[in-house]
N, C-alpha and C positions, 0 to 999 in steps of 0.2 A: 050186731051187723050195722045198725044205724050209727053207732059210735065210730066204727071203722070208716064208713062213708064220709062222716063229718070230718074226721081227721084227715082223710085223703083230700077233701075239698079245701081245708085250711092250708095244707101243704102246697096244693096247686096254686092257691092265691099268693102265698108267700113267694113261691118260685117265680110267678108272673111279675110280681112287684120287683123282685131282684133283677129280673131280665130287663124290665122297663127302666129301672134305675140305672143299670149298666149302660143301656143304649143312650140315655140322655146325658150321662156323664161323658160319653165319648162322641157326642155330636157338637157341632159349633154352637156356641151361645149366640142368640140373636139380640143385639142391642138396637135401640131406637134413638134416632137423632131428631130433635125438634129444632126447627128453623123459624126465625122471625122474618116474615115476608109480607109484602103488600097485597098478597093474594092468599087464599086458603090452600095451604100445602100440608099434606099428611106427613106424619113422622116417617123418616127413612129407615128401613131395616138394614142392618149391616152385620155380617158374621164376625164372631170373635173366636179365634182358634187357640186361645191361651191354654186350654185344658186338653188339647188334642195331641196324640202321639206324633213324634217326628220320624220321618223316613228319609235318611240320608242317601243320596243317589249312589255314593261309593259302595254302600252295602248291597246294591243291586248290580254291581259290576261296572259302573261308570269309570272310565280311565281318561277322559278328555277328548278322545276322537268322536266324530259324530255318530258312528255306528253304536259304540258301547254306551255313549251318553244318552242318545235318543232312546235306546232300548231300556236303559235303567230308569229314565224319567217316566216312560210309559208304564213300566212295571210298578214303580212307586206310586204313581197316581192311581192305578187300578187297585192296589192294596189299600191305600188310604180311603178310597171311595167304598170299597167292600167293607171296610171296618166301620164306616159311618162317619168318620171324621179323621183328618190327618194333615200334617204339614210335610210337604215334600221339600227337602232342603237341598239347595245348590250350594256346596261348600266354597270357601275361598279358592281362587284360582280361575283359570280360563277353561271353558267347556264349550266345545263346538257341538251343535245339535241340528237336527232337522225340525220339522213342525212339532208343536206340542198341543195336544188336545186335552183340555181340562175336563174334569168330571165333578159332579155335585159333592159338596162337603170337603173340598180339597183346597188347601192354600199352597201355592207355589212360592217358596220363600228363598230369597237370595241373601246369603251372608254378606257382610260389609264389603269384602274385597272379591266377591264372586263376579264373574263376567260370563254371561251366557251368550254365546255368539251363534247367530243363526246363519246357516248355509245360504249361499247365493244361488244354488242349483235349483231351478224350477222343478226338477223331477222329485226333489225332496218334499214337495208340497202337494204331491199326488197320493192317492186318487183325489179327484175333485170333490168339493163339498158344497153344500147348500149355503150360498152366501149372496153377495150383492155386488153390483158395479154401478157407482154413481146413481144410486136410487132405484135401480132395477134388480129384481131377484134373478139369480141364475146359478148355475154350477160352474165353479171356477177353482183355481188353485186355492188350497187351504190358506187362510191367514197364518202367520207365523205362530201365533198363540190363538187358539180357537176354542170357544165354548158354545155348544148348542144345547138349548133346553136344559140348562144347569141351574141348580139352586145352591146358595151358600158357597160362593167361590171367592178366592182372593189371590192376588199377586202382591207380595210384600217384601220388605227388606231394603237394605241400602246398596245392594249390588247393581250391576248394569245389565240391561238387555240391549244387545248390539246386533244390528243387521248388516251383514256383508252386502255390499252394493255392486260388486263387479259386474253381474249380469243385469240386475234390476235397472241400473242407471242407463243401460243401453236401450231399455224399453220406454224411457221417458218420451221419446219422440213418437209422433203419430203418423206413420206412413200410411199409404193407401190401404194396405191389407188390414191394418188395425182399424181404420175408419170404416171399412166394409163390415167388420165384425160389430162395430158400434151400431151401424145401420141395422144389421140383422137382429141384434138384441132389442133395439128400440122398437122394431116392428113386431117381434114376438111378444114383447110386453104390452105394446099398444093394443094388440088384438087378443089379449088375455090368453095366450097360449100357455099350456101347463109349464110350470117351472122346470120339470124334468126334461122338457124339450129344449131348454135353453142351455145347452152344453157349450161353454165358451173356451174350453181348453183345446187348442190346436197349435199348429206351428206358427201362426201369424197373428192371432188375436192380441197376445201380449197384454192381457188384462192383469195388471200387477195386484198382488194380494195386500190386504190390510196387515199392519203389524199385529195388532190385538183386536179381535172382534168377539164381543159378547153378544151372541145371537139368541134372541128369545129366552133370555136368562134373567134371574132375579137374585137380589141380596148379594151384591158384588162389592168387593173392596179392592182398590188398586192403590197401594200406599208405599211411599218411600223410595221407589226404584228410580233409576236414571235410564232413559231410553235414548239410544243414539241411532240415527238413521231410520228410514222406513221406506219400503217399496212404494207405498201409497198412503192412505190415511193412517195416522199413527194409532189412535185409540178410538174404537168404533163400537159404542153400545148401540145395538140394533134391536128394536122391539123388546127392550129390556126395562126392568123396573128395579128401583132401589139400588142406585149406583153411587158409590162414593169414590172419588179420585182425589187423593190427598198427598201433599208433600212429594209430588212427582216432578222430575225434571225431564224435559223433552228437548232434544236438539236434532232436528231433521230438516235438511235444506234441499231435498230433492223436489221433483214435480208432484203437485197435489199433496204436499206434506203438511196437512192440517195437524194441530195438536190433538184435539178431541172433537169427534163428530157424533154427538148424540142424535140418533135418527129414530123417529117414532118411539122414543124412550121417555120414561116418566119417573119423577122423583129422583133427580140427579143433583149431586153436590160435587162441585169442583173447587177445591180450596188449597191455598198455600202452595201453588204450583209455579214453576218457572218454565216459560215457553220461548223457544228459540227456533222459529219455524221458517220454512220456505213458502208457506201459505198462511192460512188463518190460524190464530191461536185456538179459538173455539169456533166451530162452524155447526150451527144447529140446523138439522135437516129433518125432513119427514117424508122422504120418498118422492118418486118422479111419476107424474101423470097417472095413467090408468092403473099402474101397479099399486100406487098409494091410495087411490080411490077405492080399490078393491080391499086393501088391508084396513083402511079407515081408522087409523090410530095416530092421533096428534102427538107431537113432542110437547110436553108440558111439565110445569113444576121443576124448572131447572135453575139452579143457583150457582154462580161463579163468584168467588170472593177471595180477597187477599192474594191475588195472583200477580206475577210480574211477567211482562212481555219484553223480551230482548230484541226480537225481530219477527216479522210476519206481515201479511197483507192487512189483516184486520184484527183488532182485539176480539171482537165478536162479529161473526157473520151469520145471517139467517138466510138460508136458501143456497143456491136457487132451487134445489130439490126440496120443496116444502108443500107438496100436494096433499099431505095428510093434515096439514095445519100446525101452527106453532103458537103457543100461548103460555102466559104465566112464566116469564123469564126475569130473573134478577141478576144484574151484574153490578158488583159493588166493591169499593175499596181496593181497586187494582191500580197498577202503575205500569206505564210504558216508558222505559228508560230513555234518557237522552241519547240520541244517536241511532235509535232503532229505525229501521226502514219500514214505514207503515203507510197505508193509504187512508184508512178510516179507523176511528174508534168503534163505530157501529155501522154496519153495512147490511141493508136488507135488499135482497135481489130476487126478482121473479120474472115471469113472462106470460104471454097469452096462453100457454099450454098447461100451466101448473095448477090453477085452481087453488084449493086449500084456503088458508087464511093466516094472518099474523095479527095478534092482539095481546095487549097487556104486557108491554116490554118496559122494564124499569132499569135505568143505568144511572148509578149514583157514585159520587166520590171517586173520581178518576183523575189521576195526574199523568201528564204526558209531555214529552219533548215535542219536537217538530213533527208535523203530520203532512204527508205529501198532498192529500186532498182535504178531508174535513172531519168534523166531529161526527156528523150523522149523514149518511148517504142512503137514499131510498130510490131504487130504480126498478121499473116494471117492464123493461124490454131488454133483459139480459139473456142472450142466447149463445154467445161465444161461437164455437165452430158448428154448433147444431143448427144455426140459422139457415145455412145453405146445405147442410148435410142431409136433413130429413124434413118432411113437411109437417105442418100443424095438422094433426088428425082430428082433434076435438079442441075447440077453443073454450077455455075457462079462465076468467080473470081472478085475481087474488085480492080479496078485501083486506086492507091494512088499516088498523086503527089503534088508538090509545098507546102512543109511544111517549115515554116520559124520560127526559134527560135532565139530570140535576147535579149541580155542584161539580163542574168539570173545569179543569185548567190545562191548557196546552200552550207551549211557547210560540208555536207558529203553525198556521194552516192556510190553505187556499181559501176556504170558506168555513162557516159554521155548519150550515146545512145545504145539501143539494137533494131536493125532493122532486121526483118526477112521477106523478100519478098517471094513470090511464085516463084518457078523455072520457071513456065510458064508465069509469069507476074511480072516483076521487079518493085520495087518502084522507082519513078522518082523525082529527084530534091528536095533534103533536104538540107537546109542551116542552119548552126549553127554559130551564130555570137555573140561574146562577152559573152560566157558562162564560168563561173568560178565556180569550185567546190573545196573547200579547201582540202578535203581528198577524194581520189578515192580508193576504196577497191579492185577493179578488173581492168580489161582492160578499157581504156577510151571509145573506140568505138568498139562495137561488132555488125558488120553488115554483111548481106548476101543478095544477089539478089537485088541490088540497082544500078541504073544508075544515076549518078550525086549527089555525096555527097560532100558538100563544108563546110570547117571549116575556120573560120577567127578569 
């Protein structure tokens, strides 16, 4: 009897090992990327789907129209997720679709000549989802591609993600009805009303969705794809960790069309990308006012390197939604091409409502053509339409310190720095090293309320 029990136990152990082995064989491998930075940065975890099964959407009934394509993508994602690991393949050709919601352990892969076209009909992005608008949490139209609380996800391949803009572009304007909705959301967030009460989908809010939002997710890879057009911010890692954006081309010239908006996100690498934007190439954010103070999560450990900017407002902007804080940023070895329409290489913006902090910003080895304004701009009273739209409910200034600009060349600029600190809170420790501008149109350094400004 004892022998039978022992044999049964051994068989059970072998069976468990086989099951465990099978599970790990069909899960994404996790690789770790080490980066050399002037601050302590952990290795970035990134998923590798090379050993995962492929699920081609035509096998799930996709024919190219948005109904069959949307249904097939959803089914393929569910099957890949259920299996523990899978690559959902968009074959060559044009495919019209509605929203796509990713799930853990899934790679959405576009073949070289694949073009995934996203419908312009707002109804295709309902029901509303837990998302954000300009630094405030709310329920709004789903981002075109959305991931909530996912792990080990990817969007890869050399195909195109294309947003149809027929309707979204009519929402670029901000009529009174839209502004009233902004006021409503501002007040709901300012007085810590539950996010469930912040329902912003109606006939007049016209809060445009992000193209891609990774929301509270981790171990994320976005690689190789070309993104054309966007209703709002293009790539938005929100409260996410371990994000790699590599070899991506973005061309979006609508209103608020930043390239990448890491917001309250950590351990982010953006490399070898090309940005052709209607707004900032990269805009680092960390939430707005009371919402961000509640979430209390800084954006930190963010590296952007070897990128090219063809057009946009800033190569890198920080703010103005920075209430959770921003620190440990490295921008290096990037180029702004000659003829690009750009205001600053680096622009830090905040106001009396934000709080938060900005610290430890390093910008090295940048080449640029002509710049409309300057190499570095820091302004602490930027409110745009919000100045007269809503009042300051709680005043919190933003400490800004330890900004390092090194080895920069531009052909022309109005100034090298324009730094405007608050009278009640001076900016501290800005170092400008090896910065050359062939033609300066105004004064070289225009600074006020700063302690510790060094030029070499």
